[in-house]
N, C-alpha and C positions, 0 to 999 in steps of 0.2 A: 781134312778134306779129302776125297777120294780123287785119285788121278783119272784121267780119260780111260785108261784101260781097266781099272778096278770098277768104275762106275758102269761101263757097259757089262761088266760080269755081273754086278749086283742087279743091274736092271733085267738081265737075263735069268737070274735066278727068281727074281719077282715075277717074271713072265711065266716061267715054268711052274711056279708054286700055284697060279692061278689058272692055267691053261689045262683044266680038268680032263678035257676029252683028248688032249695032245694033238690037236689038228694044226697047231701053228698060229692060232689066233685067239683073241680073247672077244667072245661074244658079249651082248649086253648083260647077262647074268653073271660072267665072270669078271666083267669089269666093275659091275655094282658090288661084287663080293671083294673086290681089291680096294675100292674106295672106302668101304664100311671098315675093312681090316686095318688099313693104315691110319685111320682116324677114329680110335676106339671110345673117345670122350665126346664125339660129336654125335648127336642122335639126328639122323638124316629122315626126313619124311620121304615117301614115294615120290612125291613132286619133285623134291629136292634132287634125288638120285636121277630120276628121269631127266631133269634139266640138264644135269652135270654130264650124264650120258650122250645127251642130244648135242651139247656144245662140243664135246670131244670128237663125236663121230662127224659132226659137221666141220669142225677146224681141220681136223686130220683125215679128211675124206681120201686123200690120195694115198694113205695108208690102211684104208678099209678094204679088206677082203669080203665081197658080198656074202660069201658062203660061211667065212670063219670068223670075221670080225676085225680088232685091231691087230696088226702084226706086231712082232717085236720090235722092228724098225720104228714103227708108229708109237709104241710105249716109250723107246728110248728119245725120240724127238719130243715127246710131252715133257719129260724131265728136262731135256735141253733148253726147252722153251719156258722153264720155270714154273710149270705146273704142280710140281712137287719138290721135295728134298729126298734125293736117293738115299743118302746116309741114314736119315731119319726113319725113311720107310723101311729100309732094310733092317735096321735094328728093332723098329716096332714089331716086325714080322718074326722076328728071333731066328732070323736066317744067319749063316756063316759061310764064308768063303773057303773052299779047301785050299790045300798048299799049292796044288797045280795051278788053280785059277789065281791065286793071289801072284805067284811067280809070272804067269802069262800076262796079267794085268800090269805088272810093274814093268815087265820087257817092254810092253807096248807103248808106255808113255814115258819110260825113264829119260832123263837128260843129263847129260854131263857138262859141267862148266866149261872144260877144256876142249870139248868136242864143239866147235862151231856149227858144224853141219847139223847136229841135232838141235841146237838153239834155233837155228833157221827153219828147220823142219816144224818145230813147235810153233814158231810165228805164222807159219803158212796154215797149221792146223787151226790156230786161233782165229786167223782171218777167214778161213772157211767156215767156222762155226757160225758166224753171222750171215757170211755171204752167200752160203747155200740154203739159208733157211726158207722154207716154202712161204712165210709170211711176210717177210721183209728183207729177203735177200737180192742177189744180183740176177736180173732177168736177161739183159742183153749181153751177147757176146763182146761188143766193143767195149762196153763197160769194164771187163775184165783188163783189158789193155790199159785203161785209164789207172786201174787200180794197181797193176804191175809196174807202170812209169812212176806212180806216186810213191810206191814202197821204195823205189830206188832213189828217188829224190829225199825222202825223210831219212833214210839210212845214210846218205851223204851228209845231209845237215847235221845229224847226230854225231857221225865220226868227226866232223870237224870241230863241232863245239866241246866233245868230249876231249879232243886233243889239246884245243885251246883252254880247256878248264872253266869253260862257260856254263856248262850244263849243270844246273843245281837240282839236287834231290832231296826230298824231306820224307823220311822212311814213315812219319806218322800220319802222312796225307795231310798235315795242317800248316799253316803259316803261323808259327808260334809267336808272332807279333799280333796276332789279332784273334787268335783263338784261346780259350781257357779251359779246354777239354781236349781229350784225345779220343773220344767215344767214336765209334763208326757212324756215317751219316746213314746207314741203315736204308738207303733209298735204291729204286729200280732204276739203274743205270742204262740198260739197254732194253729193247722192245722183247728180247727173247729171255734167257734167264735174269732172274730179279737177283742181281749181284751188287755188292758193295763198291764203290769207288775204289781205284787202284790203292793198295796199301802205300805205294810209293809214288808220292806226287812229283811231277817233274816240272822244273821251270826253266822255260828256254830263254836264251838272251835275244831278245826281239829287236835290240839296237845295233847288232852286230852286221856286218857287211854279208856274212854267209846267210843270215836270215833273210836280208833284203833281197839276195839272189833267188833263195828258195821261194819266196812269195811272188818274185817276177815269173819263175819257172811254173809255179802253181797256178798263176793266171792264164798261161798258156793251155793247161789240162783242163781248166774251166772253160775256156774258150772252145775246146773240142767238145766238151760235153754240150755246151750251147748250140754247136754247129750239128748235132745229132740229126738223124732223119725224121724223128717225129717228137712230139712233147713228151711222150711216156719215156722214150730213150734218154732225152735230156735230162727228165727228173731221175731216172734210174742213175744216170752218171753222177749227177750233184749229190744225191744220196750215199752213193758208194765213196765219193770223194770225202764227203764229211765224215763218214764213218771210220775210214782209215785214219783222218787226221784226229778224230776222237779218241781212237786207240792209243794213238801215240801222244795224246794230252796237248795237242796243239789246239786248244778250245776256241781261240778268237777265229782262226782260219776254218775251223769246223763250222762255226756258227755262220760264216759268210755262205757256206756251202748249203746248210740247212735253210737258210733264209731265201736263198735263190730256189730251193725246191718247194718251199711253202708257195712262192710266186707261180710256180709252174702248175702245182696242184694245191690250191688252198684248202680244199675239203678233205685232204688226206691227212691221216692222224700222225702218221710216222715223223714227218720233218717237223711239225710243231712241237712234237715231244722231245724230240732230239734236241731242237733249238733250245727248249726250257732247260734241258740238262745242261746244256753249254752255259746258258746264261747264269745258272745257280753256281756252277764251279767258278764263274768269273765274279761271283759276288754281287750279280745283279738280281736281286730276289724279286723286285716288282715286276720287271720285264719277264722274268722266269715264270712267275705267276700268270701274267697274260698268255703267255705261249701255252702253258698247260691248260688253261682255260679254253683257249682256242681247239686243243687237242680234245679236250672233255666234250665240247660242242660238236666237233666232227664226229666223235665217237658214238655219242648218243643219237645223231642225225643218221648214223651210217647203218643203223639195224644191228643185226647179229654179226656183221662182219668184223667189227671191232671190239666186240664184247669181252673177248679174251683179255684185252688190254685196259679195261677200266680199271681194275684193282692197281695196277702199277701207275696209271695217270693220277687215280685219287692220292695214292701215297706220295708221288713226288709233288703234287700240288700242295698237299698238306706240309711238306718239308719247306717248299718256297714260302708258304704263308707263315711258318714258325720263322724263317729268316727275315720276314718283315716285322716280327714280334706278335703276329696274329694267332696266338695259341687255340684261343676258343675255337676259331674258324678251322684251324688245322685238325682239331679233335673231330669235328664233322666229316672231314673227308678220311681220316683214318678209319672211323667206324664204318663208313660205306665200303671201304676195301676189305676190312674184316668180314663184314655182311656177305659180301660177293663171294670172298674167299676164305672160308673160315680157318684153312691152314696156313694163311699168310703170317707167318710168325713175325715178320718185320712190322707189318701194319700194327700187329697187337702191341709189339714193343713200343713202336712210336706213338701209339694211343695211350698207353700208360705212362710214358714219359711226360707227353702233353698234359695229361690229367694230373700229373704230380706237380707240373710246372704251374698249374692254376689253383693248386691248393685241394683238390678233390683226391685225397689220398686212398679211401677206400676203394673207389672205382679204379684208381691206379694200379693197386695191388692186384685186383681180380685181373686186369687185363695183361699185367707183367706176369703173373703166375701161369696165366694161359700161354703167353709166348715161351715162358721157360719150359713148359710141359711139351710143347711142339719142337723146342730146340734146347735140350739140356746144357748146351755147352755155350750158351748165350752170354757172355760176359757183361755187356752193357745192359741187357735185362736185369741180371741179378744186381748190378750196381744201383740202377734206378729203383728195384724192389726194395733194396735195403734203405736207399733213403726214404722212401715213403713209408717204410715200417719205423724208422726214426722218428719222422713226424708224426706218426700216430702213438708214439710212446713205446713201441715195442723194441726196446734198445737191444736186449740180448740175442732176440732173433736177428735183428737187423746187424749185429757184429758177425753172426754166422754166415749171412747171406754176402755180406762185404767180403768176408774172406773167402768166400765160395768164387767170387768174381776174381779177387786177386790170385787165387789158384789156377783159374782158367787162362788169366793173363797177368803174369806177375808185374808187368809195367803198366797196368791200367791206372793212370793218374785220377782219373774221377774217383775209382773206389778208394784208392790210397789217400787221397786228400779228404773225402767225405768221412772215411773212417777216423781220419785224425780229428776232424771236427767232433765226431760222436764222442771219441775218448775225452775230448776237451770238455764236452758237455757233462760227462759222468765224473770230471775230476780226477781221469787216469792220465795225467800229463806226462809221464815218461813214455806211456806207450804212444801217445799223441805225438810227441817229438820224433819217436822212431818212424811213423807214419810220414811225417813231413820231411824227414831225412830221405825217405825212399822215393817220395815225389821228386825232390830236388836233385837225386841221382839220375832219374829220368829226364826232368826238365830244369836245367840249372837256373834258368831265368825266372822262374816261377816265383815273383816276389811275394805274393800273398802267402805261399807255403813257407817262405823265408820269414816273414813276419809272424805267421801263427807258430812256426818253430821257436821263435824267441818267446812268444807269449806262454807257449807250454813249458818251456825250459824255466821261465820265472815261476811259473805255477808249481813246478817240481822242487823250486828252491835252489835252481842252480844259476844263480844271478850272474856270473862272470861269463858262462856260456851263452846266456840270453843276451848279454851285452854285444858278444861277438857276432851273434846271429843277426841282431838288429843293424849292426854296422854294415854286414853283407847285404842286407836287405835295401839299406840306403844307398849302397852302390848300384843296385838295380832301379830304384825309382827315387824320386824326390818328394813324394807326397807329404804333405803336413803331418798326417797322422803318425807317420814314422819319427818325426822330430818330437812330437808329443811324448811317443812311447820312450823314447830315449831320455827325455826330460823326466818322465815319470821314474825310469830306472835310477837316475842320478839321485832324485829325492829320496828314493827308498834306500839307496845306499847311505845317505846322509843319516836318515832316521835310524838306520840298523846300527851305526856306529854311536849314534847318542844312547841308544837303548842298551848297547854293550857297556857303556860307560856308567849308567845309572842303575843297572841291575833290573830294569823294566822290560826286558826284551820279550819275556813270556807272555805278555798282556796281549789280547787280540787286537786288530787294526781298528776295530769299532765297536760301539754298542748300540742298539736300535732302542729307541726311546718312543713310548707311546705317543699318539697325536695329541692327546689333551694337554701334554707337558710343553708343547711347542706354541709359543705365544708370538705375536707379532707387533712390530712397533712401527707406527705410520700407516696411513690408509692405502699406500701404495704397495705394501707388502703383501705377497700373494700367500693365501692360506695353504697348508702343506696338502691336504687332500685335494684342493682344486689344482694345484700344480701337478700332482701325480696324475690326475685324470687329462689335463691338458697336454702333458708332455707325451702321453700315449696317442692322443689325437694327432697332435703335431707330427709325430713320428710316422703316423699314417699318411698324413698331408705331405710329407716330404718324400717317402717311398713312391707314392702315386704321382707326385709332380703335380697336383691339383691346384697348389698354390701359383705355379707358373702359367696356368691357364686362365685368363681375364673371364670373369664371370659373363661378360658380354658374349662370349663364346657360346654359352648355354642360351642365351636370349636368341642368338642367330640360328642355332639349331632348331629351336622351337618354331622360329619364324620361317626358315627356308625349307626344312625337310619335315613335312607333317607326316604323321603317322596314323595309318587306317584305324578306325575305331573295332574294337573286337569286344566279344562278350565272356566274361570269366565263368567260372563254375557257379557263382553266386547269383549270375545273371545281371550284373552291373555293367555298364559299357565302361570300357578302359582303351587307352593307347598303349598297348604293349607290343613288344617286338621280341624275338629270339635272342638269347645272348650273343651269337656270333655277330648278329646285326648290331647289337649296342657295341660290340668291340670296334666296329667299323666307326660308328660315330665318335668313340673316344679316341680313335686314331687319328681322326681329322682334329679334334680338339687338342691333342697332345702331338701335333705333327713334328715337333721339333725334337722330340725323344730318340735316341737311338733303340735299334730294335730290342737289345736286351734290357735296357731300361724300361721299355713299355711293356715287356712281358713282366717285369716285376711289379709294375704298376696294375696290370690286369689281375696278376694273381691276388694282390692286397685288396683291389676292389670285388673280386669275386669272393674271397673269403668273409670280408668283414659288411659288405653292402648287399651283394647279390643273393648271398646265403639266406639274408632276411627279408628280402623283397620278394625272393623266390622260394618262399618256405614250404610250398607243395611240391617242389621239384618239377614243375611243369616245364622248365627251361625258358619260360616267358617273364619279362619284367616289365611292370607299369612304369612308361617313360616319363609320365609327369611327376610321380612320386621320387623317380630316380633323379631327375634334374633338380628337384626341390632338396635332395639330401646332400648332394654334392656342392651345391651352390654356396653354403657357409664357409666352405673350404677352398673355394676358387679365389683368383686373385682380385684385386678391387677393393673400393672403398666398404666398409662393413655394411652401411646403409643401402648400397646398391646390391650387396649379396643377399641382404633379407628381402630387397623388393623382387629380385629375380626368383628367390624361392616362393614368394607369394605368386608371382606371374605363372611360375610352373604348376601351381596347384590350380590357378585360374585356367590353364590350359588343358587340364583334364576334362573330359567329355560332360561330367555331372555339373561342372562350374563354367563350362565355355558360354561366351557372350554375356557374362555378368562381370560386375567390378567387385563382388564379393564371393568368397568360398564358403562352402557349408561348414557349420561347427564340426560335423562329423570328420570332414577332411582336415581341419585344422588340428583336432585332437589327434585324429591318426597320425598325421605328419609329425607332431611334437613327439609323441610316444614312440614312433620309428626312428626318430632322430636320436633319441635318448637310447633306445634299445641297441642301435648299431655303434654309436659312439661311447656310449656310458653303459656297457652292458651289464655291470655290477648292479646297476639301479634300475636300467630301463627294461629289461625284458619283462619281469614280472608286471610292471606298468602296462607294457604292450599287450600283454594276455587279458587284461582287465578292459580293454578299449572297447569291445564289442557292446557291452552293455550301455555304455554312453553314446555309442553311435545311435542306437536305437532311440535313446531318450531325447537327444539333441538333432534328430535327422531333417527337421524343417527349418532349424535355426541358420542363420549366416553370420559371417564374420568380416567386418571391414578391415582393412589393411593396418590402420592403427590398433585396433583390437589383436590383430595377428601379433603386430610388434610386442604388445604387452604380454602375450602368451609365450613369444618367443624368447624374451628377455628375462622371464622369471627365473631366478637362480636356483630355486627349488624344483620346480616343475617343468621349466623350459629349458632352454639352451643357453642359460647365462653365463655358461663356461666360455662362451665365444670370446669374451673381453679378455679371459687369460691367454686364449689362444692368439689373439691379435697382438698381446704384448710379447708372446714368444717369437712370433713372425719378424718383430723389428729388432728383438734383442738376442736371439739364440745363437748368433755367430758372433757376438762381442766378445773380445778377449780383455782381461784384465791386468795387462802388464805382466808382472812376475807373480801374481798371486796364484797359489795353487790351493786345491781343495785339501782341508786338513784330514780327510777320510781317505779317499781314494788317491790322493797326491797327484793327479792330473791337473794341468792349467786349467784354470776356471774360464769356461766359455758359456756366454749366456748371461744369466743373473748371477750376482754373488750375493749369498746371504751371510751377512756377519752377525755373530752372536754379540750383543752390545756389552755384555759384561765379561765374559772370558775372551772376547775379542779373537776368535777363530772363524774362519770362513768356510762355507759349503758351497759345492756347486749345486745346479738345479737337481741332477738326479740324486745325490746323497741327501738333499734337504728333503726331497719328496719322499724319500724311503726312510727318514726318520733316523740316519745315521750320524753320530757324534764321535769325536775322538774319545777313547776310554779315559784319557788323563783328565777330562772335564765333566765330571760327574756332578750334576745340579739336581734341584727338585724341579725346577722348570728352566726353559731355554727361550730367551726373548732375541728375534732375529729382526734385522732391518735389510731391505732388499736394496741392491744397486744395479741397475740396469748397465750401466757403463762405469768406467773409472772416472769420467767427468762429473757424473752424479755424486760419486764418492767424495771427490776433492770438493765439490760445492758443499756437501754435507759437513765436511771437516772445517771449511771455511766459516760456515755459520756457527758451527760449534765454537771455534776459537773466538769469534766475534762476541758470542753470548757470555763466555767465560771472562772475557776482557770487561764487558759492562758490569759483571757482577763484582769486580775487585772493589774493596772499600777504599775511600778517598783518604789520602794521607792528610793526616793534621800536624 
């Protein structure tokens, strides 16, 4: 990062490079040449160039010489206000500073830790950077007095809290108890330069006596601001007080000042924007979003006056929405920011990261590569690009990009952790454990890294080291999966000891048997292929938490929130909405989910359902069909789920007002259901639907006929009965029984082979895995949903055996 001195020298070199006539100003032709030269990959039209120049010459009118154009001071101010990246532009033009300029620049901005006066001078310079800005600085002389008094109060508070050891700092800008990553927020913090939030987050001790005194004295300053001679001067005072407090990370107090400024001038963008920033830092994402929306409304209604702020508002609004879990909505605002400002590398990075978060990997890669082109040293962008590449199967390239992120920022927890996961996927367990060790060196309390380190060590054959790592993880959290992992390790060690005793240790842990050799005993035992399919659907249901949403919520949405009818490309009427609007509906239905959990749900729904419903890529979704597709996986009795699915099809414009649905709709729905949830069977069937639609377009289907189609085990969604069984049993534990293949405790149904008497868990049974020591021509399994069922069956068996005993003579 360039210092203030070297920045000014770089700006001067850029200015001189394009001041062709050496008149000390950049006219429109020279400015156009600069814009094009520093953005070589962007193809500007003449209209775009003229629009950019109009905005620059209007916004920085005070720096425009009528005869010469934009002065050097004006160009410097554009960089100070975040219109470009000095270092990137300087490098893109291939310019260099000579030795004299470098020394001069470093002297101008040098600071010494031991020189208190230099530190104070730098603080004043930072204050001046925002305070003297022509767009959002201090206007009235009396306000400067308030700022000086406030700086003294803050300095006094800081000195007392540091002396008492009450001031806490987090060098990563995160509270490690709440955050699972150290990635920069990437947000526009101020109205001027688009900068990251401070790398060193400070936590003030608000319950101390010193802080109480500070707040009381601060109230006196606020009263002085309120007593100003005019409303404008009072506004200026509160904005300045808020800005100083924000700079010192006194966010709660800053928010009070910005809120007061909002009351004084409700249509001004600046207090809403800064209040939104405060609220976001304080973890109040919904309130933050509301303030940014007010800022956006004020900016859009204020004409060109606030046009230069729109990209920053869009970016911060997107971040606030992500904080609520609304990733699809956030993508919309990041796109708007990137369109308005094609060189806004943060907007592009955030767009790419959000697209990755909803499973749109190719689009994510494109946005992230563009961000890296604009800022090659952007470690976070490299990290998310590597994650996107890994999701697309480009693992070797992903490793290179992860390594680049780590080279740029050696302590980048996300990059280290995700690279460890990639190595695990590739079976390179030793390298994975090294990555997790490096994560723990930066973040010792990262229990997931500790757990994954144990798993990777286990994969590398280092059982004792894995056991120690698991015990360390157990100290950090008491989650049940850690107890299961420890139990798993113990069983493996016992098995290893037995194998060493009988010379059988070289045999693999399991063999895979073809499906035809798996037979079932009893009508209640699930067929292996059905269980495999149902487990995948159940996994989706659990990730999306749809099972926690009562199906009546779907009916309520249809009843209370009607959707306007629109016409698709084929001409048929539909009730369709855009994906971000659908996300808002899902947020209401899943309102109990934490933001990060909701993000995971949206990603799964986007990948599995919306990608099929929006196969044309229009970004719009048929809501009647969507409601019908999710209804079978919602909570509630199975009959009610099917009824709501039928009602959702009735809700579609083509069926509205009728008690029956068209056969075309019924067939299309069933095939969509199979294409989404049983893709190995359903997609080819879905492609055949159009011929049947034409043949049966005039026929209708009653609810009872719909049920027959739905429950058909071969052509309908008969798998639902197995899903219902999993919903009631997949958390059941079976005492001390462990799976004979994976050695984990059996959770869910237990499948017992009746002849060899070994047991399998749901997963191993569905995959056809059996222990290598039990090789048979065929295997017969009986399913137990709980240990109570197993005990009951055992009692029945003993009773039958006792009846078969011969009578003694």
